[in-house]
N, C-alpha and C positions, 0 to 999 in steps of 0.2 A: 497791443497785445489783447488777446481774447480773455474775457473774464472767466475765472475758474468756477465751476459749479460746486456748491457745498455738498458734502457727503450727507446722505440721509441719516437721521438720528435713529438709534435703536439697533436692531440686529443686522443692519446693512441691506435689508430687503427694500426694493423699490416700491413705493406706495403709489397706487393709481388714485390721484386726487378725485377724478370724476366718479370712480366707483365708490370712493368714500362718501361723496356727496349723495350719490344715488342710494346708498345703503341707509340713509336717514331721511326718508321721504316725508315723515310727519313732523320733523323739527323745523323751527324757524332758521333762516340763514345765519343769524347771529349765534344761535346755539350750536349750529354745525361748525362754525369757525372756532368756537370755544372748545368743542370736542376735538377738533383737528389739532388745535394748539396743544391740548393735553396729550395727544398722541404723537406730538413732535412734527406735525405737518403744518407748513406755513401756507395759508391760502386766504385771500381777501373775501369779503362778503360779496363783492361783484362777481367773483368766480362762481359762487354758488348760484347766483341768479342766471349767469350765462349757461351753466350746465343744465339747470332746470328748464330754461327757455329752449335749449337745443333738444331736450327730451320731448317737450311739447310739440315742437316742429316735426320731429321724427314720427311721433304718434299720429299727427295729422296726415302726413304723407303716407304712412302705412295704412291708414284707414280709408284713403281714397280708392285704392285699388286701381286696376286698369280698366279703361273704358272700352275697349274694342275699337275696331276700325270704323271710320266714318263711311257713309254710303258712297261718297266720291272715291275714296281710296279702294273700296271693294270693287267698284266699277272698273277702276284702272287695273286692278289685279285680274279681273275677268277678261279684260281686253288682252292683257299680256298672255294669259293662258290660251285664249283663242288663237292668237297669233302663233304661239308655240305649236298648237295642233296643226294649223294650216301649214306651217313650215315643215312639220313632221310628215304629214300625209300628202302634201302637194296641193296646189291650187285646184287642179281639176277634181281630185277626190273630195276636197273640202266643199267645192261648189255642188257636187253631187249629194253630199251629206246635207247641205243646207236646203237643197231642193226637196230632199226626202222629209226633212223636218217641216218645211212649209206645207207639203202635201199632207203630212200627218195632222197638222194643226187645223187644216181646212175641213177635215172629215167630221 
């Protein structure tokens, strides 16, 4: 049989343990456990360390941001776009366009 979960003490509201830990950023883990026990929340010291560790990891990931595409992937994107244009206008028209570009570059 599955174990039954204990009902939360107090007014029957569910308590978010992680939020409780985050709401006390300046306290030591042992102090947070004491406050939680006084509030009727059962959590071990290791839980406090886990929540704080996860917060640091999230902060690092958020700070990195996105780097943009590498030159190789940009090159591949340009080739795909060129192929799309060639298929759209036709090979003969694309050759004429390229000839015009070459002529313009030589002037």
